[in-house]
N, C-alpha and C positions, 0 to 999 in steps of 0.2 A: 183853567177854571172859568170857562165861558159857557153859558147856557144859551144865550140868544142875543139879539141886537135889534136896534131900530135903524131903518134906512141903510141896512147892510153894513152897519158899523163893525160888526164882528165877522162879516163874511157869511152869515147864515141867512139873512133876509127874513128871519122868522120872528114873529111876535110871541111873547109869552104871557101867560095869565095865571092867576091863583098862586099856589105855593111856588111854582117855578119862577114866576115873576118876582116874588119876594126874595127867593134865594139869589136870583140874578141881581136884584137891587143891593143886597148885602155884600155881594162880591164886588160889584162895580163901585160901591161907596169907598172901598179900599183900593181896588186895583184898576178902576176905570179912570180915564182922563190922563192928562199930563202929570207925570210924577206920582200917579196914584191918588190925586186929590179929588178928581171929579169936578163937575160943574153942572149948571143947568143944561148945558149943551150935551152932556154925556148921559149915558143911560141912568146913572145914579146921581143923587144930589151931593155925594161926598159926605165926609164926616166933619170937616171944618175943625174948629177947636171948641165946640160947644159941648159941655158936659152932658146935658140932657140928650143930645143927639147921639153921642158916643154910648151913653148908658143904654139907649134904645137899641142901638146897633149890637152891643154886646149881648143883649137879651135875644135879639133875632138870630145871631149866629149860633147861640147855644140851642136854639129851637131847631134850626135847620141842619146842623152839621154835628158829627161825632166829636167827642172831647179832644181827640188827637188833632183834628183839623182846626178846632176852635183855638187850641194853643198856638198853632202855627200862625193863624190869622191875627191873633192878639200880638204876637211878636212882630209880625209885619206891620201892624198898625203903629206900634211904638217906634219901629225903625223908620218907616216910610213917612209917617205923618207927624212925628214928633209929639206923641201924646203922653210922654212920661210925666209931665207936670200934672196931668189930670189924675194920675195915680195917687196924688197927695190928698185927694178928696175921699173921705170914708165911703160915701155912697158908690163911688166908682170901684173901689176895692171890693166891695161886697158883690159887685156884678161880674167880676172877672173869673175866668177859669184858672185856678192856681196851679202852677207847675214850677219846676226848678228855675226856668229862665225868668219867670215873673219874680221869684224870690230874689234872684240876682239883681234885677232892675230895682226892686224895693230897697235892697241893701245899698245900692249906689245912690239912692235918694234919701238915705237915712238921715243925714245931717240937715237936709232941707225940709224934713217932714214936720209939719205942725203937730202939736201935742194932741189935737183932736183926731189925728189920723194914726198915731203911733200904736194905739191899742188894737185898732182894726188891722193894721199891718202885721203886728205880732200874731194875731189870730190866723191870718192868712199864711204866714210863714210857719206857724206851729202845725197847721193842718198838713202842709207839704212835708215837713220834717217827720211827723208821726207816720205818714204814709210810707215814706222812705225807710224808716226804721222797721216797720212791719215787713217790708219787702226784703230788707237786707240783713237784719240782725240774726235770725236763726241760722241761716247758712254760714254767715261769717263766723259765728261762735263755734259751730260744729266743725268747720274746716280748720280753724286755728287751734281748737282744742286738740284735734287729732295731730296737727303738726307739732304742738308742744309736747304731746306724749311721745311722738316718734323721735323728737330731738333729744329725749332723755333715754336713749337706748341703753340697755344693759347686756352684758355678754353671757350671763347665765340666767335667762328669764324663766319665770314660771310658765307652765304650759299656756295659760290664758293670756300671757303677755308676749308670746312669740309673734314676731312680725314675719308671717309666712312668705310674703312676696320677697322680702330681702333675704330671708334665710335660703330660699330656693336659689336665688341669683348667686348668693355667696358659695353655694355648694354644687354648681352645675358641673364642676370637674368630677364630681362623684356620681354622675349619671350612669345607671346600669341599663343598657339598651335591652338586655335579655328579659329584664323585669319591667322595663318601661317606667322607671322611677329614679328618684334621687335619694341617696343615702346621706343625710347631713351629718357632718362631723363638727359643725359649728352652728350654734343657734344665735339668731339675732332677735333681740326683743327690746321692749321699752317699758319703763316704769310708769305708773299712773297715779300713785297715791298722793304725792306731795301737792299741797295747795298754795305753797309760797310762790312769790313772784319768780318766774322763770326767764322772762324776757322783758327788756325795756324797748319801747317803741316811741320814736320821736317823729311826729308829723310836722313838717316845715312847709308852710303853705304861702305861696305868692298870692297877694291879694290885689294885684293890678286888675284893672277893669276887664281884661280879656279872660280872666280866670274865674269869672263869677260862678259858673256851674261847678267847677272843681272845688271852690271854697264851700259850696253847699254840701256836696257829697262828702268831702273830707271831714267836715264838721260832724256829720251824721256818723261816719265810720269812727271818728275819734271818740264819740260818746259810746258807741258799741264796744270798742276796745277797752275803754275806761271801765266798763261794767264787768270786765273779766278779771277775776282776782289774780290770775297767774300772769297778767301783763300790766306793767306800769307804763302808762301812756302820758306823753307830753305833747301838747299842741301849741305850735308857734306860728303866728302869722306875721308877714312882713311886707313892707314896700321899701321906702328908704329908712324906715324905723322898724324896730322889732318889738312885738308884743306877745307875751306868754299868756295864753288863755287857758292854761291847764286847770286852774281852780274853777273854771266855769263848765268843765266837761260833763257835769251831771245834767246839764240842760243845753243841748246844741242850739236852741233858739237864742239863748244868751250869748253863746259863742258867735253866732252869725251877726247879731247886733253889736258885737264887740269889734267886728272887722270894719274896715273903711276901704271899700273898693275904689280903685283908681290910684293915681299918683305914680311915682317912680319905682325903681326896683334896685335893691342892694342885696344880692344873694350872698355875697361874701360876708357881710355883717350878720345876716341871719344864720349862716352856717357857723360863724364864729361863736355865736351865742349857743347854738345847739351843741357844738363841740365842748363848750365849757360845762354843759350839764351832764355829760356822759361819764359815768363812774364805773361801768362794767362793759367795756368795749366789745368783748367777745360774746356778750349776751345782748347786744343792742342792735336794733334795726332803725336806720334813719331813712325816712321817705321824704325826698324833696319833690314838691309838686309845683312846677314852674315852667313857663315857656322859654326860660333861660336867657331872656333879654336882660343882660347884666348891666346895671348902671354903676356898679362898684368896681372893685379891682379884680379883673379877670384872673390874672395869674395867682393871686392869693386865694381866690375861690377854688381853683383847681388844686392848689397845694393842700388846702384843707380837706378836700375830698380824698386826695391821695393819702394824707396822714390818717384820716379816719379809717380807711380801708386797711392800711398797713397795721393799725392797732387791733384789727379784728372786727370792726364794725361792718355790718351788712348794709350797703348803701344802695338805695333804689331811687332812680330819677324818673319821675312821671311828667311828661309834657302836658298832660291833661288827665283829669279823672272825671270823665263825662261820657255821655252816650254818643256824642257827635264825632269822636276821634280827635286827632291832633289838630290844634289850631296852627296859626303861623307861629314859628319858633326859630330860635337862633341855631341854625344848622352847624355852624362852626363850633359852638359850645357843646352841642349834642355829640359831635364827633370827638371832641376832646375828652368828654366824660367816658365815652365808649372806649377810648384808648386806655383809660385808667381802669377798665373793667367794670364800669358802671353805665351800661347802655341806657340811653334816654328814649322813652317811647310813651305813647298814649295808652291809657288803660280805661276800660269801661267799668262801671260800678260792679257788674256781675263778675268780672274777672279779678277784681281787687283782692278778694279773699284768697284766691289761688296764688296771686303774686306774694301776698304776705306769708302764706304758708311756706312757699319755696324759700323766702328770705329767712324765715325762722329756722328752717331745716338746713340752711346753707347749701342749697342745691341750685342748679340753673333755673333762672326765672322763666316762666312760660310766656315769653314775649310774643304778642300777637303779630301776625303777618301784616306788614305795613301796607300791602296791596289790598 
């Protein structure tokens, strides 16, 4: 991200003017100088810790760069320059480009946030959440509705309820090469009429600081699942304590502000609570979203997972639910879960509906290639 430089500082030896100079100044304020802080000796004057200068800089980068680049630069400014405290000011929040990572930062600052900032912060979070719901809800509902229908297969379906793909596979032995067709002697179908609860889903979410994006996405998916009459959804967040936020699922913003990012991790305690809430194990899917750095009792955690699976629960372990892939995670615990038949892997929001559909249908999960 280098446009030019003075006195050969960037190896270009070229002077910039106009818009190019302004873009170069916005970049060097963040990335120029020692540690990215810049100084009067660098090309840019740096951001310092001044709210007015940061607000101007935020306006500049939104003018010169596309939204995706602005979001990256904002994250870098928070990480490199320690600007998190400035997000506690309402004027600053109104200037930023909101995304999932910014929501995670705001949630981590929630307890320190003054009352004058909280309403602005909720508005920022709500905008991101609503955008995510628009993007994810339709496909999620369609995918899971189909999975629920298929999971209720019947052996003598009406014509419109025949699952032709499975019927053909079940009757391949009856293929007649001279006619180029399969003659089915067994039809596979599924029922569609019932509107009662067919599956119970428990989302168990690690709210340690490294899981911020996962918490945001999981809260949105929790709200989407809770809106489906045929799925009973429970949402549990945990660190060393366990909090059940199921009664807030009608508003994912309330869910997010009910979390407390940071702190330790006790997966065993969280799974113990989830296990206590299961009443229909054969019709239950438990989704653990965690980097698996367990601060509780490891052997007990693994015993709980084994017991749930033995009772018929479909258990899914996600190392992350985010666009970035797997973060740092405990490889030993991931391997132990895999040995129990519960492989742990990272999942993008776009793949999550397919993962849930596979779990509902009790078929192999479409695990993404780790490479």
